C-alpha positions in Angstrom: -27.5 2.4 -16.6 -24.8 1.4 -14.1 -22.2 -1.3 -15.2 -22.2 -4.6 -13.4 -18.8 -4.0 -11.6 -19.9 -0.6 -10.5 -23.2 -1.9 -9.2 -21.3 -4.5 -7.2 -19.2 -1.7 -5.7 -22.3 0.3 -4.8 -23.8 -2.7 -3.1 -20.7 -3.6 -1.2 -21.0 -2.7 2.5 -18.3 -0.3 3.8 -16.9 -3.0 6.2 -16.4 -5.4 3.3 -14.7 -2.7 1.3 -12.3 -1.9 4.1 -11.6 -5.6 4.7 -10.9 -6.0 1.0 -8.5 -3.1 1.0 -6.8 -4.4 4.2 -6.3 -7.8 2.6 -4.9 -6.1 -0.5 -2.4 -4.1 1.6 -1.3 -7.2 3.5 -0.8 -9.1 0.3 1.2 -6.1 -1.2 3.4 -5.9 1.8 4.1 -9.6 1.7 5.3 -9.5 -1.9 7.0 -6.1 -1.8 10.6 -6.8 -2.9 12.2 -3.9 -1.0 11.9 -2.4 2.5 8.7 -0.3 3.1 10.8 2.8 3.8 11.9 2.9 0.2 9.3 4.5 -1.9 8.6 2.9 -5.3 7.2 4.4 -8.5 4.3 2.2 -9.1 2.3 -0.9 -8.0 -0.1 -2.7 -10.3 -3.1 -4.5 -8.7 -4.9 -7.2 -10.6 -8.3 -7.7 -8.9 -11.9 -8.7 -9.3 -13.3 -5.5 -7.7 -11.5 -2.6 -9.3 -14.0 0.0 -8.3 -13.3 -0.6 -4.6 -9.6 -0.4 -5.1 -9.9 2.8 -7.2 -12.2 4.3 -4.6 -9.5 3.6 -1.9 -6.5 4.2 -4.1 -5.0 7.1 -2.1 -5.0 4.9 1.1 -3.5 1.9 -0.8 -0.8 4.1 -2.3 0.1 5.4 1.2 0.1 2.0 2.8 2.2 0.4 0.0 4.5 3.5 -0.2 4.1 3.9 -4.0 3.7 7.0 -6.1 1.1 5.6 -8.4 -1.3 2.7 -8.5 -2.6 0.9 -11.6 -5.7 -1.2 -11.1 -6.5 -3.9 -13.6 -9.7 -5.9 -13.7 -9.1 -9.6 -14.1 -12.3 -9.8 -16.1 -10.6 -7.7 -18.8 -7.8 -10.3 -19.1 -9.4 -13.7 -18.6 -12.5 -15.8 -18.0 -11.3 -17.2 -14.7 -13.8 -17.7 -11.8 -14.3 -14.7 -9.6 -12.4 -14.7 -6.2 -13.3 -12.4 -3.3 -9.7 -11.4 -2.5 -7.1 -9.5 -4.5 -5.2 -11.9 -6.8 -1.9 -10.2 -7.4 0.1 -7.1 -6.7 3.2 -6.3 -8.8 5.7 -3.6 -8.0 7.9 -1.5 -10.3 11.2 -1.8 -8.6 13.2 0.6 -10.9 14.6 3.1 -8.5 15.2 6.6 -9.8 17.6 9.0 -8.1 14.7 10.9 -6.7 13.1 7.8 -5.1 16.5 6.7 -3.7 17.0 10.2 -2.2 13.5 10.2 -0.7 14.2 6.7 0.9 17.5 7.9 2.3 15.8 11.1 3.7 13.2 8.9 5.5 15.9 6.7 6.9 17.8 9.7 8.3 14.6 11.1 9.8 13.9 7.8 11.4 17.4 7.6 12.9 17.1 11.1 14.2 13.8 10.3 15.9 15.3 7.1 17.3 18.3 9.0 18.6 16.2 11.6 20.2 14.0 9.1 21.9 17.0 7.3 23.2 18.4 10.5 24.6 15.1 11.4 26.2 15.0 8.0 27.8 18.5 8.4 29.2 17.7 11.9 30.5 14.6 10.6 32.3 16.3 7.6 33.8 16.1 7.3 37.7 19.9 7.7 38.0 19.7 11.3 36.6 17.0 12.4 39.0 
């Protein structure tokens, strides 16, 4: 027998799942306490549809730039009425030396790309032709 939350996941149309995940990512980006370029160790998502979030966890981790994702079902914590959107995203903001180094490396790569594109723009300017 399939549990009630799992059966909800199985009946949820793909478009609704994707919209749910998009809403979750937008919410996560709004409450993220540091710049997106800085990877974080973990995000914890409190939601009413944990199976959808777990199914799309890899995409959520990439979009929120976190190494791990913990999904908590609100029903396990309280008897509040059910909502259709994610309720809360909490980030672990403890930065290890490895996370800081990865963030600095991404910043350097971004600056290199920006510098190359600026040079390419200057090299292709009408004055140079």
